[in-house]
N, C-alpha and C positions, 0 to 999 in steps of 0.2 A: 591747627598747627600754632605753638606757642613757642616763646623763647624760652629755651632751658637755662642757658648761663650767657652773660656778656663780659667780654674782654677788651681790654686795650693793652698796648705793648709800647710803653713809653721810650726805650731804648732797642732800637733795632736790633733784634738777636737775642735779647735778654728777657728777663722774666715777665711772664703773663701776669695783669692784675685784674683780679675780677670786679667787677662793678656791680652795684645796687641797682644803679640807673645812669641814664647819660642822655644829655640834650644835644641834638643834633641840628646841623646847619646844612642847607642846601649847598651841594658842591663840594662839602668837606668831609672828612673822616671823622671818627671818634675824637672828641678834644683829647690832645696830649698822644695820640696813637702815632708810634714812629715819628714822634717829635725829636729826636736826638739820635745820632748815630757817629762811629768813628770811621772816617773815610781812611782807607789804607793809602800810604805815601804815593803810590803808583795810580790812584784813581782819577779816572777822567772826569774829574767833578770841580767846577769852578765856584767856590765861596762867594764872588762876586756878583754871579749870575746863577743861584741855586737851581737846578732843573734835574728832573729824573734821568737818572743813570742804574744800570743793572744793580742788583745786591751785591754781585761778587767784587764790587768798588769799595764795598765797605766790610768791617766785621759783622759776620753773619754766620749763621748756623750751617749753611750750605759748604763753607770753607772751613769755619772755625768751630768743630763741635765742642772744644773744650769750654767754650763761653757758657755752655748749659750749665756749667759748674757755678757759675756766678749767680748770687741772687741780688736782685737789686728792687728798690721800691723808690717812686716818685711821688712826694708830698705836695702836692699843687698848693696847698694851704701855705706852706712854708718856703715852696720854691726849692727844697731840698732833694736831692737824689743820693740815695744811700746805695752803695753797691759793697758786698761782701763776698770774698773769696771762698773756695772751700777750706782753705787753712785758717780762717778766721779773720783775715786781713780786710779791715774795713775802711771805707773813703766816704765822708759826708761833704759833700759840694752843691754849690749852686749852679746849675747846668745853663743858666741864663746870663751870666755874668763870663767876661773874659779870664778871670783869674780861676773861677770853678771850671771853664772849659779846658784852662791849662792842667789843672789838677786832674782830671778825668781822662786827658789824653795821656797824662805819664802813668796813671794807675792801670788804664786798660792796654796802653801799648807794654808796659812791663810783663802784665799776665799774658799778654799773647805770646811773648819772647819771640821763637823763631817765625811764627806765624804772623809777625807785624811786617808789614810789606813796605819798603821804601822807593820813592822814584828813581829815576836815573840820575836825576841831578840831586840826589841826597834827600829830596823832600820826604819829611817824617808824616806817620799817620797824624789826623788830627780829630778831636772831638768837635761836634758841630750842634747848632740849633739856629733856625731861622724861623723867627714867626710866620705862621701862615704856611709853612712848607712841611710836608710829610715824606719821610724817607721809605715811603711804602714800595710795593713790588710792582704796584700798577702806575701806568703813566699818569692817571688822574687820581684825584682822591676818591677813594670808595670804601664801603663797608663789605666785608666778607662775611659769607654765612654758608654754613655746614648743616645738611641734615642727619640727624643722629641714625635715621634711618639706612644712609648710605654708608657711614662710618659701620653700623652694625654688619651690613653686608659684606664690607670688606675684613671685618674681624672672622666673620663665619667663614669666609672663602680661605684666609689664611690661617684659620684654625688658631688663633693667638690674639690676644687683647692689644689693642693699637691705641694707647693713650691719647685722647683728642687734642692735648697739647702740642703734640708732634706736629699739627697742622695750622696752630697760631691763627684762627679764626676770630672774628670780632663776636659773631651771633652764633649760637648752637640752637638747632630748631629741634623740638621735640614732637610727638605725634605726626610724623611724616614718613611715607612710604620710601623705600630705597630709590635714590637716584630722581625721585620727582621734582627736584629742583633743576634738573637739566631741560626740563620743558618750560622754563620760565623766560627764556631769552627773549629780550624785549620786551617783557611784561612788567607791569606796575604791581609792587605788594605794598598793602597797609601793614606797618609794623608799629605798634602802639600808636603813637600820635602822628607819625611820620608817614611818608610815602616814599618807596624806592623804585628805581627802574632797574631791572636786573640787565647786566650788559653782557657778561661772558662767564664760562666755566673757568675754573682756576687749575692750570697744570700744576701738578706737583714735582719737587726738586729734592735734592738730596738732603734738605733740612730735615725732612721727615725721618731720615734714617736714624736720627739722635735721639736717644732715649731722655726725656727731660729731667729724669732723677738722678742717672749716672754719667750722663755727658758720654756715654758711648754710642757708636753705630752698632746697633744691635738687629735691625730690621731693615726691609727694603720694600716699603709701601709703594713707591712708583714702580717696582718690578711686579708687586703682587697685583696692583691695579691692572697693569698692563696684560698679565699671564690670565688673570681671571674674568676681566670685563672687557680687554681691548681698548683701553683708554688708559691714560695717566692722569686723570682729573677728579679732583673731589672739591666740590663747594663751588659757589658762585660768587662774583662781585656784583655789587650795585651801588649805584649812585643815588645819594639823598636829593629827592625833588622838592619835598616838601618836609620842613624842620619840624621839630619837637621831641618830646622826652621819650624814650624807651627804658624798659626796665624788664627783668626775670618775669616770666608768667604773661607778659602780653600776647595778645592773640596775633597771629599773622595771618592775612588774607590776599588771595589774587583779586586786583581790581579789574584786569581785563585781559 
């Protein structure tokens, strides 16, 4: 087994960024993965004590398919986040500063339009970043992995292609049998220089219905998984227990 491709998602719900390499730290996700997010105004999220809450409290594909139409890119060297709408409107802002977060809040709230939610007290959506915090879908910081064999099995059953970007994994694995990763619960993997411990399978949600190119809900992988395989899971979450560098082409082996 090998790493086929490697991705991070700096803004929750927005563009995947393919990586040539990444350096991982124990107990942490990929650097800058889900580092930024727009919290809806009615979110049960406390900026003074940032803790995990469900994805639906934020701008996300499960609720806001239209955000797949946005193109975003975070340049960690300059600290600039660039977001472009389908119409070509562009914002360059520093998401690490209050002024930049204000600009991103206005830009994304305007783009959401009627899908921007406000609290009962009139609280508006707000763009956030907190050092060392990730707005990931798991309660702890993890790496998500999908075997391309499992994805191929889903495509064969559905008799249609299912772009891997629908599933927003960090690592896609080649040279692996369908559903082999489901046998890894509690086991450790050596991935490049790192060691990860697999924690659980990943339940899929309405985010996967969104076509990443058109921003339309044009398929239902959750229903297809349930209909053909009797579950709604694709991929696994793993915690980094030994840090190091990973890159496409690195070998993946089971340690126990």
